[in-house]
VOPAGU-2260 file (C-alpha; in pm, 1 decimal, decimal comma):
REM VOPAGU-2260
SITE   aa  ch    i         X         Y         Z
SITE  MET   A    0    7243,3   -3003,5   -3357,0
SITE  ASN   A    1    6959,1   -2756,8   -3333,3
SITE  MET   A    2    6902,0   -2605,2   -3677,7
SITE  LYS   A    3    6725,1   -2292,3   -3553,7
SITE  ARG   A    4    7026,0   -2195,6   -3339,0
SITE  CYS   A    5    7291,2   -2268,3   -3601,0
SITE  LEU   A    6    7141,8   -2112,7   -3913,6
SITE  PRO   A    7    7070,7   -1748,4   -3992,3
SITE  LEU   A    8    6718,8   -1642,7   -4092,7
SITE  ALA   A    9    6796,6   -1661,7   -4464,7
SITE  SER   A   10    6897,9   -2025,8   -4443,4
SITE  VAL   A   11    6588,9   -2109,0   -4235,8
SITE  LEU   A   12    6379,2   -1963,6   -4516,9
SITE  ALA   A   13    6573,2   -2169,7   -4766,3
SITE  SER   A   14    6536,0   -2485,0   -4561,3
SITE  ALA   A   15    6156,9   -2462,6   -4588,0
SITE  TRP   A   16    6190,6   -2478,0   -4967,1
SITE  LEU   A   17    6453,2   -2749,4   -4958,5
SITE  GLY   A   18    6247,6   -2957,5   -4719,1
SITE  ALA   A   19    5968,1   -2948,7   -4974,7
SITE  CYS   A   20    6210,5   -3039,1   -5253,1
SITE  ALA   A   21    6318,7   -3340,9   -5051,4
SITE  GLY   A   22    5963,1   -3474,2   -5050,4
SITE  GLY   A   23    5793,5   -3289,6   -4763,6
SITE  ALA   A   24    5452,2   -3124,8   -4802,6
SITE  GLN   A   25    5468,9   -2816,9   -5022,6
SITE  PRO   A   26    5173,3   -2588,8   -5080,4
SITE  SER   A   27    5094,7   -2509,8   -5439,4
SITE  GLY   A   28    5271,3   -2176,8   -5378,0
SITE  ALA   A   29    5171,6   -2042,1   -5718,9
SITE  THR   A   30    4919,5   -1776,3   -5813,3
SITE  PRO   A   31    4815,6   -1642,2   -6152,8
SITE  ALA   A   32    5069,4   -1362,4   -6100,8
SITE  ASP   A   33    5348,2   -1623,6   -6095,8
SITE  ILE   A   34    5265,8   -1764,9   -6440,4
SITE  PRO   A   35    5531,9   -1565,9   -6635,4
SITE  VAL   A   36    5809,0   -1670,8   -6395,8
SITE  LEU   A   37    5691,2   -2031,5   -6390,5
SITE  GLU   A   38    5672,3   -2038,2   -6769,3
SITE  ALA   A   39    6031,4   -1912,8   -6784,6
SITE  GLU   A   40    6134,4   -2189,8   -6546,6
SITE  ARG   A   41    5942,7   -2439,1   -6755,8
SITE  GLY   A   42    6157,1   -2340,2   -7056,3
SITE  ARG   A   43    6470,0   -2427,1   -6859,4
SITE  HIS   A   44    6328,5   -2739,5   -6695,2
SITE  PRO   A   45    6062,5   -2884,8   -6929,5
SITE  THR   A   46    6067,4   -3226,1   -6759,2
SITE  ASP   A   47    6028,5   -3096,4   -6403,8
SITE  ALA   A   48    5689,3   -3242,0   -6315,2
SITE  ALA   A   49    5672,6   -3059,1   -5979,9
SITE  LEU   A   50    5724,1   -2725,9   -6152,8
SITE  LEU   A   51    5460,6   -2815,1   -6412,6
SITE  GLN   A   52    5212,4   -2899,6   -6137,4
SITE  ARG   A   53    5258,6   -2555,8   -5980,1
SITE  LEU   A   54    5216,7   -2394,6   -6321,1
SITE  GLY   A   55    4900,4   -2596,0   -6386,4
SITE  VAL   A   56    4749,3   -2484,7   -6054,9
SITE  ALA   A   57    4834,7   -2122,6   -6137,4
SITE  TYR   A   58    4659,9   -2151,8   -6474,6
SITE  TYR   A   59    4359,7   -2321,0   -6311,5
SITE  ASP   A   60    4330,9   -2046,6   -6049,5
SITE  ALA   A   61    4352,9   -1791,7   -6332,2
SITE  LYS   A   62    4052,2   -1969,6   -6491,2
SITE  ASP   A   63    4265,5   -2043,9   -6796,2
SITE  TYR   A   64    4137,9   -2399,3   -6805,6
SITE  ALA   A   65    4265,8   -2481,5   -7154,3
SITE  HIS   A   66    4627,2   -2410,7   -7053,4
SITE  ALA   A   67    4572,1   -2588,6   -6719,4
SITE  ARG   A   68    4446,7   -2894,7   -6906,8
SITE  ASP   A   69    4750,2   -2899,5   -7134,5
SITE  VAL   A   70    4997,6   -2855,8   -6847,8
SITE  PHE   A   71    4846,2   -3131,9   -6634,9
SITE  ALA   A   72    4833,9   -3360,3   -6937,7
SITE  SER   A   73    5209,2   -3298,8   -6970,2
SITE  VAL   A   74    5259,5   -3391,3   -6604,6
SITE  LEU   A   75    5082,9   -3721,4   -6663,8
SITE  VAL   A   76    5308,9   -3797,1   -6958,2
SITE  LEU   A   77    5598,4   -3773,1   -6710,8
SITE  ASP   A   78    5419,5   -3951,7   -6427,6
SITE  LYS   A   79    5110,9   -4156,0   -6517,0
SITE  VAL   A   80    5019,2   -4229,5   -6154,5
SITE  ASN   A   81    5020,5   -3871,1   -6026,1
SITE  TYR   A   82    4704,4   -3838,9   -5816,3
SITE  PRO   A   83    4684,3   -3455,1   -5783,4
SITE  ALA   A   84    4757,9   -3399,7   -6152,7
SITE  THR   A   85    4493,2   -3656,7   -6250,3
SITE  LEU   A   86    4232,5   -3481,0   -6036,5
SITE  TYR   A   87    4329,7   -3134,9   -6159,9
SITE  LEU   A   88    4309,7   -3253,2   -6519,7
SITE  GLY   A   89    3955,8   -3371,3   -6440,4
SITE  PHE   A   90    3871,7   -3031,8   -6287,1
SITE  SER   A   91    4003,0   -2851,2   -6595,4
SITE  LEU   A   92    3813,0   -3073,9   -6836,5
SITE  GLU   A   93    3495,0   -3025,0   -6633,0
SITE  GLU   A   94    3530,2   -2647,5   -6649,2
SITE  LEU   A   95    3580,7   -2673,3   -7026,8
SITE  GLY   A   96    3252,3   -2863,1   -7055,7
SITE  MET   A   97    3425,2   -3188,5   -7155,0
SITE  LEU   A   98    3223,6   -3382,8   -6900,4
SITE  ASP   A   99    3274,0   -3735,6   -7030,7
SITE  SER   A  100    3652,1   -3686,0   -7035,7
SITE  ALA   A  101    3637,4   -3536,1   -6686,9
SITE  ARG   A  102    3449,1   -3843,1   -6561,7
SITE  SER   A  103    3718,0   -4066,4   -6707,6
SITE  ARG   A  104    3987,6   -3875,5   -6516,3
SITE  TYR   A  105    3792,0   -3882,5   -6189,5
SITE  ASN   A  106    3749,9   -4257,8   -6223,8
SITE  GLU   A  107    4124,1   -4289,7   -6282,8
SITE  ALA   A  108    4189,2   -4075,6   -5973,6
SITE  ALA   A  109    3963,4   -4307,9   -5772,5
SITE  ARG   A  110    4185,3   -4598,5   -5876,9
SITE  LEU   A  111    4493,2   -4403,8   -5765,7
SITE  ALA   A  112    4342,5   -4293,4   -5433,4
SITE  ASN   A  113    4515,0   -4441,4   -5130,7
SITE  SER   A  114    4244,7   -4382,0   -4869,3
SITE  ASP   A  115    3871,3   -4431,8   -4828,3
SITE  LYS   A  116    3837,5   -4058,5   -4761,1
SITE  GLN   A  117    3986,4   -3972,9   -5100,3
SITE  LYS   A  118    3763,6   -4227,2   -5273,1
SITE  ASP   A  119    3454,9   -4089,3   -5098,3
SITE  GLU   A  120    3548,0   -3733,2   -5200,0
SITE  ILE   A  121    3582,8   -3840,7   -5561,7
SITE  GLN   A  122    3242,7   -4010,3   -5547,9
SITE  GLY   A  123    3098,0   -3676,5   -5438,6
SITE  ARG   A  124    3266,4   -3504,1   -5730,3
SITE  LEU   A  125    3130,4   -3770,0   -5966,8
SITE  ALA   A  126    2779,6   -3720,3   -5827,5
SITE  LEU   A  127    2803,4   -3346,4   -5894,6
SITE  LEU   A  128    2932,6   -3422,7   -6241,8
SITE  THR   A  129    2634,3   -3649,5   -6305,9
SITE  ARG   A  130    2399,8   -3360,3   -6229,1
SITE  LYS   A  131    2591,5   -3142,1   -6474,4
SITE  GLN   A  132    2572,2   -3412,6   -6739,0
SITE  LEU   A  133    2196,2   -3447,4   -6693,6
SITE  GLN   A  134    2155,9   -3070,5   -6730,0
SITE  GLN   A  135    2378,4   -3072,1   -7037,2
SITE  ALA   A  136    2180,9   -3361,3   -7188,4
SITE  ALA   A  137    1854,2   -3175,1   -7127,1
SITE  ARG   A  138    1986,1   -2862,4   -7301,1
SITE  GLU   A  139    2112,2   -3066,7   -7595,0
SITE  ALA   A  140    1778,6   -3248,3   -7624,8
SITE  ILE   A  141    1589,2   -2920,1   -7637,7
SITE  ALA   A  142    1830,9   -2787,6   -7901,0
SITE  GLN   A  143    1776,7   -3102,9   -8109,2
SITE  GLU   A  144    1400,9   -3120,7   -8056,4
SITE  ALA   A  145    1315,7   -3109,3   -8426,5
SITE  THR   A  146    1531,5   -3414,4   -8490,6
SITE  LEU   A  147    1430,9   -3608,1   -8179,7
SITE  SER   A  148    1060,9   -3561,1   -8250,2
SITE  GLN   A  149    1103,5   -3758,8   -8571,8
SITE  GLN   A  150    1275,1   -4053,9   -8404,5
SITE  PRO   A  151    1084,9   -4351,3   -8261,6
SITE  PRO   A  152    1087,6   -4378,2   -7881,3
SITE  THR   A  153    1263,8   -4650,9   -7689,3
SITE  GLU   A  154    1011,3   -4928,4   -7638,9
SITE  ASN   A  155     855,8   -4969,7   -7291,0
SITE  THR   A  156    1051,5   -4671,1   -7156,9
SITE  ILE   A  157     861,8   -4469,0   -6895,4
SITE  ALA   A  158     940,2   -4116,5   -6777,0
SITE  VAL   A  159     763,0   -4012,9   -6456,3
SITE  PHE   A  160     707,1   -3638,8   -6431,1
SITE  PRO   A  161     717,0   -3473,2   -6087,7
SITE  PHE   A  162     361,5   -3464,2   -5957,4
SITE  ARG   A  163     183,9   -3136,2   -5898,4
SITE  TYR   A  164      47,8   -3055,6   -5552,4
SITE  VAL   A  165    -296,0   -2895,0   -5556,9
SITE  GLY   A  166    -374,8   -2755,7   -5215,1
SITE  THR   A  167    -299,7   -2490,5   -4955,6
SITE  ASN   A  168    -104,0   -2687,7   -4695,1
SITE  GLU   A  169     258,4   -2601,9   -4774,9
SITE  ASP   A  170     377,8   -2877,2   -4539,8
SITE  LEU   A  171     243,2   -3126,2   -4793,3
SITE  ARG   A  172     399,0   -2968,3   -5105,1
SITE  PRO   A  173     719,8   -3178,9   -5076,5
SITE  LEU   A  174     499,6   -3483,4   -5144,7
SITE  GLU   A  175     532,0   -3381,7   -5511,8
SITE  ARG   A  176     884,1   -3526,0   -5498,6
SITE  GLY   A  177     819,3   -3803,4   -5249,1
SITE  LEU   A  178     526,9   -3954,8   -5438,3
SITE  THR   A  179     714,6   -3924,4   -5767,1
SITE  HIS   A  180     996,8   -4122,8   -5610,3
SITE  LEU   A  181     750,4   -4387,9   -5488,6
SITE  VAL   A  182     581,4   -4425,9   -5828,2
SITE  ILE   A  183     917,7   -4457,3   -6006,1
SITE  THR   A  184    1030,7   -4717,2   -5751,8
SITE  ASP   A  185     712,6   -4921,0   -5791,2
SITE  LEU   A  186     700,6   -4908,1   -6171,6
SITE  SER   A  187    1068,3   -5007,0   -6187,0
SITE  ARG   A  188     970,7   -5336,5   -6023,5
SITE  VAL   A  189     777,0   -5432,8   -6335,4
SITE  GLY   A  190    1014,9   -5641,1   -6542,7
SITE  LYS   A  191     894,4   -5528,4   -6886,1
SITE  LEU   A  192     919,9   -5154,5   -6808,4
SITE  LYS   A  193    1231,6   -4939,6   -6822,9
SITE  LEU   A  194    1213,5   -4637,4   -6592,5
SITE  LEU   A  195    1416,2   -4322,2   -6648,5
SITE  GLU   A  196    1579,5   -4190,6   -6332,8
SITE  ARG   A  197    1395,7   -3914,7   -6149,0
SITE  GLU   A  198    1692,0   -3675,6   -6168,3
SITE  ARG   A  199    1706,5   -3699,7   -6547,2
SITE  VAL   A  200    1339,8   -3609,2   -6583,1
SITE  GLN   A  201    1373,0   -3331,3   -6325,0
SITE  ALA   A  202    1666,6   -3182,8   -6518,5
SITE  LEU   A  203    1448,5   -3157,7   -6829,8
SITE  VAL   A  204    1160,6   -3005,7   -6631,8
SITE  ASP   A  205    1400,6   -2745,3   -6493,4
SITE  GLU   A  206    1542,7   -2664,4   -6838,8
SITE  LEU   A  207    1193,7   -2629,7   -6987,1
SITE  GLN   A  208    1096,6   -2412,6   -6688,3
SITE  LEU   A  209     755,0   -2571,4   -6681,4
SITE  ALA   A  210     484,2   -2405,4   -6480,5
SITE  ASP   A  211     279,3   -2622,3   -6246,8
SITE  ALA   A  212       2,3   -2660,6   -6502,7
SITE  GLY   A  213     251,1   -2789,7   -6758,9
SITE  ARG   A  214     325,0   -3092,4   -6547,4
SITE  VAL   A  215     -25,9   -3232,1   -6592,0
SITE  ASP   A  216     -84,6   -3124,0   -6950,7
SITE  PRO   A  217     -82,0   -3425,2   -7188,5
SITE  SER   A  218      72,8   -3229,6   -7476,5
SITE  THR   A  219     355,0   -3110,1   -7252,4
SITE  GLY   A  220     405,9   -3463,7   -7129,6
SITE  ALA   A  221     420,0   -3596,1   -7484,5
SITE  ARG   A  222     674,6   -3331,6   -7584,8
SITE  SER   A  223     891,9   -3413,0   -7285,1
SITE  GLY   A  224     862,0   -3784,1   -7357,0
SITE  ARG   A  225     991,6   -3731,3   -7709,9
SITE  LEU   A  226    1283,7   -3528,3   -7578,1
SITE  LEU   A  227    1365,2   -3811,9   -7338,4
SITE  ARG   A  228    1303,0   -4082,2   -7601,6
SITE  ALA   A  229    1040,2   -4233,5   -7370,7
SITE  SER   A  230     743,1   -4419,4   -7513,8
SITE  GLN   A  231     512,1   -4305,4   -7232,9
SITE  VAL   A  232     505,9   -4034,6   -6969,4
SITE  VAL   A  233     339,6   -4082,7   -6631,9
SITE  GLN   A  234     219,2   -3759,0   -6475,6
SITE  GLY   A  235     -45,7   -3644,7   -6235,3
SITE  SER   A  236    -137,3   -3451,4   -5924,5
SITE  VAL   A  237    -179,9   -3492,6   -5552,5
SITE  GLN   A  238    -471,2   -3295,4   -5412,2
SITE  ASP   A  239    -549,3   -3194,1   -5056,0
SITE  LEU   A  240    -922,3   -3234,0   -4974,6
SITE  PRO   A  241    -957,8   -3048,0   -4643,1
SITE  ALA   A  242   -1338,7   -3079,9   -4633,1
SITE  ASP   A  243   -1318,1   -3449,8   -4552,3
SITE  GLN   A  244    -947,8   -3448,3   -4446,0
SITE  ARG   A  245    -840,7   -3668,5   -4732,9
SITE  LEU   A  246    -568,8   -3677,2   -4994,8
SITE  ARG   A  247    -630,3   -3771,3   -5358,1
SITE  LEU   A  248    -371,5   -3896,2   -5608,1
SITE  ASP   A  249    -444,4   -3894,3   -5983,6
SITE  VAL   A  250    -200,2   -4062,3   -6224,4
SITE  ASP   A  251    -211,4   -4063,2   -6605,0
SITE  ALA   A  252      -1,9   -4248,1   -6863,5
SITE  VAL   A  253      44,1   -4039,0   -7180,3
SITE  ASN   A  254     154,8   -4174,7   -7518,9
SITE  ALA   A  255     458,6   -3965,6   -7611,3
SITE  THR   A  256     389,0   -3996,3   -7984,6
SITE  THR   A  257      16,9   -3911,8   -7995,4
SITE  ALA   A  258     -27,3   -3721,8   -7664,7
SITE  ASP   A  259    -324,7   -3946,9   -7589,7
SITE  ILE   A  260    -396,1   -4056,1   -7231,8
SITE  VAL   A  261    -372,5   -4435,1   -7256,0
SITE  ALA   A  262    -441,7   -4522,5   -6891,3
SITE  ALA   A  263    -527,9   -4359,4   -6561,0
SITE  GLY   A  264    -532,6   -4448,0   -6194,9
SITE  SER   A  265    -663,5   -4266,1   -5889,0
SITE  ALA   A  266    -717,6   -4317,3   -5518,3
SITE  ALA   A  267    -815,5   -4111,0   -5214,6
SITE  ASN   A  268    -797,6   -4167,4   -4841,4
SITE  LYS   A  269    -681,0   -4014,4   -4515,2
SITE  LEU   A  270    -331,3   -3868,3   -4514,8
SITE  GLN   A  271    -227,8   -4138,6   -4268,3
SITE  GLN   A  272    -303,6   -4391,5   -4542,8
SITE  LEU   A  273     -68,3   -4221,1   -4791,4
SITE  PHE   A  274     106,8   -4541,2   -4896,4
SITE  ASP   A  275    -224,1   -4720,4   -4951,4
SITE  ILE   A  276    -329,9   -4431,9   -5176,1
SITE  GLU   A  277     -15,6   -4457,6   -5385,4
SITE  LYS   A  278     -25,4   -4837,8   -5416,4
SITE  GLN   A  279    -392,4   -4840,0   -5517,7
SITE  ALA   A  280    -333,5   -4575,9   -5788,2
SITE  VAL   A  281     -27,8   -4758,9   -5926,8
SITE  PHE   A  282    -199,0   -5099,8   -5941,0
SITE  GLN   A  283    -497,5   -4941,7   -6113,8
SITE  LEU   A  284    -272,1   -4766,2   -6367,2
SITE  LEU   A  285     -83,1   -5086,3   -6450,3
SITE  GLN   A  286    -405,4   -5283,1   -6493,0
SITE  ARG   A  287    -541,1   -5024,2   -6736,9
SITE  MET   A  288    -210,1   -5024,8   -6924,5
SITE  GLY   A  289    -273,9   -5393,9   -6987,3
SITE  ILE   A  290      25,6   -5512,8   -6786,3
SITE  ALA   A  291     -20,1   -5845,7   -6609,5
SITE  LEU   A  292     194,9   -5859,8   -6296,4
SITE  THR   A  293     364,6   -6170,7   -6162,4
SITE  PRO   A  294     309,4   -6258,6   -5795,5
SITE  ALA   A  295     668,0   -6148,9   -5723,1
SITE  GLU   A  296     609,7   -5810,7   -5889,7
SITE  GLN   A  297     286,4   -5763,2   -5693,8
SITE  ARG   A  298     466,4   -5833,5   -5365,1
SITE  ALA   A  299     750,6   -5597,2   -5453,5
SITE  ILE   A  300     516,4   -5310,5   -5542,1
SITE  SER   A  301     319,2   -5366,6   -5220,5
SITE  GLU   A  302     626,5   -5303,7   -5004,5
SITE  ARG   A  303     625,5   -4983,1   -4796,4
SITE  PRO   A  304     946,6   -4777,1   -4775,9
SITE  THR   A  305     869,1   -4686,9   -4414,2
SITE  ALA   A  306     587,2   -4716,9   -4165,1
SITE  ASP   A  307     647,0   -4362,0   -4039,6
SITE  LEU   A  308     459,6   -4089,8   -4230,6
SITE  GLN   A  309     667,1   -3811,4   -4071,4
SITE  ALA   A  310     984,8   -3986,6   -4181,7
SITE  PHE   A  311     850,7   -3994,7   -4537,4
SITE  LEU   A  312     762,0   -3623,8   -4523,5
SITE  SER   A  313    1119,3   -3547,4   -4410,7
SITE  PHE   A  314    1245,8   -3765,0   -4695,9
SITE  SER   A  315    1026,1   -3572,2   -4941,4
SITE  ARG   A  316    1163,2   -3241,0   -4811,8
SITE  GLY   A  317    1512,2   -3378,6   -4862,9
SITE  LEU   A  318    1437,2   -3458,8   -5228,1
SITE  GLU   A  319    1301,1   -3106,9   -5275,5
SITE  ALA   A  320    1612,5   -2948,9   -5120,6
SITE  GLU   A  321    1832,8   -3174,7   -5333,0
SITE  ASP   A  322    1656,2   -3063,1   -5651,7
SITE  HIS   A  323    1718,3   -2701,3   -5549,7
SITE  GLY   A  324    2089,4   -2772,5   -5499,9
SITE  ASP   A  325    2079,6   -2722,8   -5122,4
SITE  PHE   A  326    2260,5   -3041,8   -5029,0
SITE  ALA   A  327    2329,4   -2942,1   -4668,5
SITE  ALA   A  328    1955,6   -2898,3   -4606,2
SITE  ALA   A  329    1887,0   -3222,5   -4792,9
SITE  GLU   A  330    2132,3   -3408,1   -4572,3
SITE  ALA   A  331    1961,0   -3269,7   -4261,3
SITE  ASP   A  332    1616,4   -3374,9   -4387,9
SITE  PHE   A  333    1732,1   -3725,1   -4480,0
SITE  ASN   A  334    1900,9   -3752,0   -4141,2
SITE  ALA   A  335    1571,2   -3657,7   -3974,8
SITE  ALA   A  336    1398,2   -3933,3   -4170,8
SITE  VAL   A  337    1660,6   -4189,6   -4068,3
SITE  THR   A  338    1639,8   -4075,7   -3706,2
SITE  ARG   A  339    1267,4   -4149,4   -3702,8
SITE  ASP   A  340    1308,5   -4477,4   -3892,6
SITE  PRO   A  341    1660,6   -4627,4   -3898,5
SITE  ASN   A  342    1533,0   -4895,3   -4139,6
SITE  PHE   A  343    1429,4   -4638,4   -4404,3
SITE  ARG   A  344    1690,1   -4752,5   -4658,0
SITE  ALA   A  345    1616,5   -4496,4   -4931,0
SITE  ALA   A  346    1658,5   -4212,2   -4680,4
SITE  ARG   A  347    1981,8   -4362,1   -4551,0
SITE  ASP   A  348    2123,4   -4390,1   -4902,9
SITE  ARG   A  349    2018,9   -4034,0   -4988,4
SITE  GLN   A  350    2169,7   -3904,2   -4666,4
SITE  ALA   A  351    2510,6   -4041,8   -4759,8
SITE  GLN   A  352    2478,3   -3909,8   -5115,4
SITE  SER   A  353    2380,8   -3559,8   -4999,2
SITE  ALA   A  354    2675,1   -3553,4   -4760,6
SITE  ARG   A  355    2910,2   -3630,8   -5049,5
SITE  LEU   A  356    2747,6   -3366,7   -5268,5
SITE  SER   A  357    2763,7   -3106,2   -4993,5
SITE  ASN   A  358    3131,8   -3174,1   -4929,3
SITE  ALA   A  359    3216,5   -3176,7   -5300,2
SITE  LEU   A  360    3040,9   -2843,7   -5345,5
SITE  THR   A  361    3233,5   -2671,2   -5066,6
SITE  GLU   A  362    3579,6   -2824,9   -5103,9
SITE  SER   A  363    3822,8   -2646,2   -5332,0
SITE  PRO   A  364    4021,3   -2837,6   -5595,9
SITE  LEU   A  365    4336,9   -2792,5   -5385,7
SITE  GLN   A  366    4161,3   -2944,0   -5083,1
SITE  LEU   A  367    4044,7   -3240,7   -5290,0
SITE  ALA   A  368    4377,5   -3296,2   -5464,6
SITE  GLY   A  369    4586,9   -3243,8   -5151,8
SITE  PRO   A  370    4912,7   -3048,6   -5131,8
SITE  ILE   A  371    5113,0   -3027,3   -5451,1
SITE  VAL   A  372    5437,0   -3204,4   -5367,1
SITE  PRO   A  373    5742,2   -3244,0   -5589,2
SITE  ILE   A  374    5790,9   -3584,1   -5746,0
SITE  SER   A  375    6084,4   -3758,7   -5899,9
SITE  THR   A  376    6065,7   -3754,7   -6276,8
SITE  PRO   A  377    6200,0   -4060,1   -6459,7
SITE  GLY   A  378    6494,6   -3956,4   -6675,7
SITE  ALA   A  379    6532,5   -3612,8   -6518,6
SITE  THR   A  380    6893,1   -3501,6   -6470,7
SITE  PRO   A  381    6975,1   -3362,1   -6123,4
SITE  GLY   A  382    7187,5   -3051,2   -6103,5
SITE  PRO   A  383    7189,1   -2680,3   -6022,5
SITE  ARG   A  384    6845,6   -2525,5   -6008,4
SITE  THR   A  385    6716,5   -2175,4   -5952,1
SITE  VAL   A  386    6358,2   -2123,7   -5845,8
SITE  THR   A  387    6206,6   -1776,9   -5826,1
SITE  LEU   A  388    5946,4   -1756,5   -5556,3
SITE  ARG   A  389    5694,3   -1484,9   -5487,1
SITE  ASN   A  390    5828,2   -1155,2   -5348,4
SITE  ALA   A  391    6133,6   -1199,1   -5572,0
SITE  ILE   A  392    6306,7   -1457,8   -5354,6
SITE  SER   A  393    6548,7   -1669,8   -5560,8
SITE  VAL   A  394    6696,5   -1992,7   -5435,8
SITE  THR   A  395    6981,6   -2165,3   -5622,0
SITE  VAL   A  396    7080,2   -2514,7   -5519,4
SITE  PRO   A  397    7382,2   -2667,0   -5703,2
SITE  SER   A  398    7517,8   -3006,3   -5602,3
SITE  THR   A  399    7711,6   -3101,7   -5289,4
SITE  SER   A  400    7756,2   -2929,6   -4954,7
SITE  GLY   A  401    7902,8   -2581,9   -4972,2
SITE  GLN   A  402    7857,3   -2225,2   -4867,7
SITE  LEU   A  403    7551,3   -2009,5   -4814,2
SITE  THR   A  404    7542,7   -1679,1   -5003,8
SITE  THR   A  405    7274,7   -1419,4   -4936,9
SITE  ARG   A  406    7206,0   -1083,9   -5096,1
SITE  ILE   A  407    6931,9    -839,5   -4995,6
SITE  GLY   A  408    6842,9    -567,4   -5245,1
SITE  THR   A  409    7153,5    -409,2   -5399,0
SITE  THR   A  410    7382,9    -483,2   -5105,9
SITE  PRO   A  411    7696,4    -690,4   -5175,6
SITE  PRO   A  412    7662,5   -1065,3   -5135,1
SITE  VAL   A  413    7738,9   -1205,0   -4790,0
SITE  VAL   A  414    7919,7   -1540,7   -4784,1
SITE  ARG   A  415    7842,5   -1769,3   -4491,5
SITE  PRO   A  416    8053,7   -2064,3   -4374,5
SITE  PRO   A  417    7982,4   -2404,9   -4531,3
SITE  LEU   A  418    7675,0   -2576,7   -4397,8
SITE  PRO   A  419    7752,6   -2874,0   -4171,3
SITE  GLU   A  420    7729,3   -3195,9   -4367,0
SITE  ALA   A  421    7544,8   -3357,3   -4078,9
SITE  LEU   A  422    7281,4   -3085,4   -4069,7
SITE  GLY   A  423    6940,9   -3242,4   -4032,2
SITE  GLN   A  424    7066,7   -3564,1   -3873,5
SITE  ASP   A  425    6993,2   -3424,8   -3528,6
SITE  ASN   A  426    6659,2   -3287,4   -3646,9
SITE  PRO   A  427    6419,6   -3579,0   -3697,6
SITE  GLY   A  428    6200,2   -3545,9   -4002,5
SITE  ILE   A  429    6416,8   -3275,8   -4165,6
SITE  PRO   A  430    6624,1   -3397,8   -4460,7
SITE  PRO   A  431    6992,6   -3299,8   -4484,7
SITE  LEU   A  432    7059,2   -2969,0   -4663,4
SITE  VAL   A  433    7317,5   -3001,1   -4938,7
SITE  GLY   A  434    7445,9   -2753,0   -5192,6
SITE  ASN   A  435    7514,4   -2383,4   -5231,8
SITE  ILE   A  436    7213,2   -2169,5   -5145,7
SITE  ILE   A  437    7169,6   -1819,9   -5284,6
SITE  ILE   A  438    6875,3   -1616,7   -5159,0
SITE  ILE   A  439    6794,6   -1283,3   -5327,0
SITE  ILE   A  440    6532,5   -1063,9   -5163,0
SITE  THR   A  441    6437,8    -739,4   -5334,0
SITE  ARG   A  442    6229,9    -464,7   -5184,1
SITE  PRO   A  443    5879,5    -421,9   -5334,1
């Protein structure tokens, strides 16, 4: 039986709703304007998890994140393995600034995810959340500076400040980030040192809004070290020497307690020898810090990330774009680095990370959570139900097969013949329609 030929328009409209109620995909269908009606329905059906989900989305879209949080928490009381509700609860907590709780919910959603795509999307959301947490931590550290300055630093903890480029060739400015990454990577290979991640230090630099000169000032470095609970801060500059076509790297280690420079390293050479410059400066710095390296540590520090200077410059531009929050540009730069050197592992890893960040930044919560579909609620009692949709369309579905009643505006109700019990059996994928259906359409 062909449903479109047998049913009037009103019943076709109703069938779209009923199909969703039977488990088919249903859009969230709720806007902030629907909140009063949905709240009224919630009073009549407090254990209807599907209704609560729509209400939670409406509150979230209204930016009423506290109510959204409470509603989605209620959904999860009814259904602990509800993937969309778990994600939306994470979104709401994130908007409320409860970042640790949001992370917990995203991790739970990752466990509930049923596809690699969903898991990858959640990893992107977690990466964005990490950036927020680093920014939040930096703000809190600055607010608590008086207290932190009185606390002893964590022993052997090193914070590497972004280097300052001194020169006129803007094509080389991204080396500020690239060389910082290299120095962090090399120092992290020393077993007795604990390196803070570059992004954490960069978040503090951004919050302090340090001028270029501040990044090489020992007192500024010491202050930042105390805020980060680091015992020493490594900072310095990379200088373009156009007269003899060379590049110079200067690196200092600053005691975060006294602001004294405890060690320094420097090297200069042709730009093509960039990695030799960095290695020489790092080995010199470690020697003057009194750190004796094992043969294995020496070999690890001597490793080059790539043999292609242009690939490294693209990688450095990618780090710069990433710090500015332009993840699409960062992905393109990392991709350019990988194209030139497919074995450039750091660029390959960053490319994948930037892709996740870019997607997470552009995808809406509804896209990430997927369509809000009704679910069966344990203990819920089936029976007559009226749902008021937008544009004042009401649908009432009692129990077994019966008649279709429609009313438009103030006109008298029109009673249709009973719906065929077999309706839907000749329409693959469409569940049988059962029950009385009342549709009320009022003019605006």
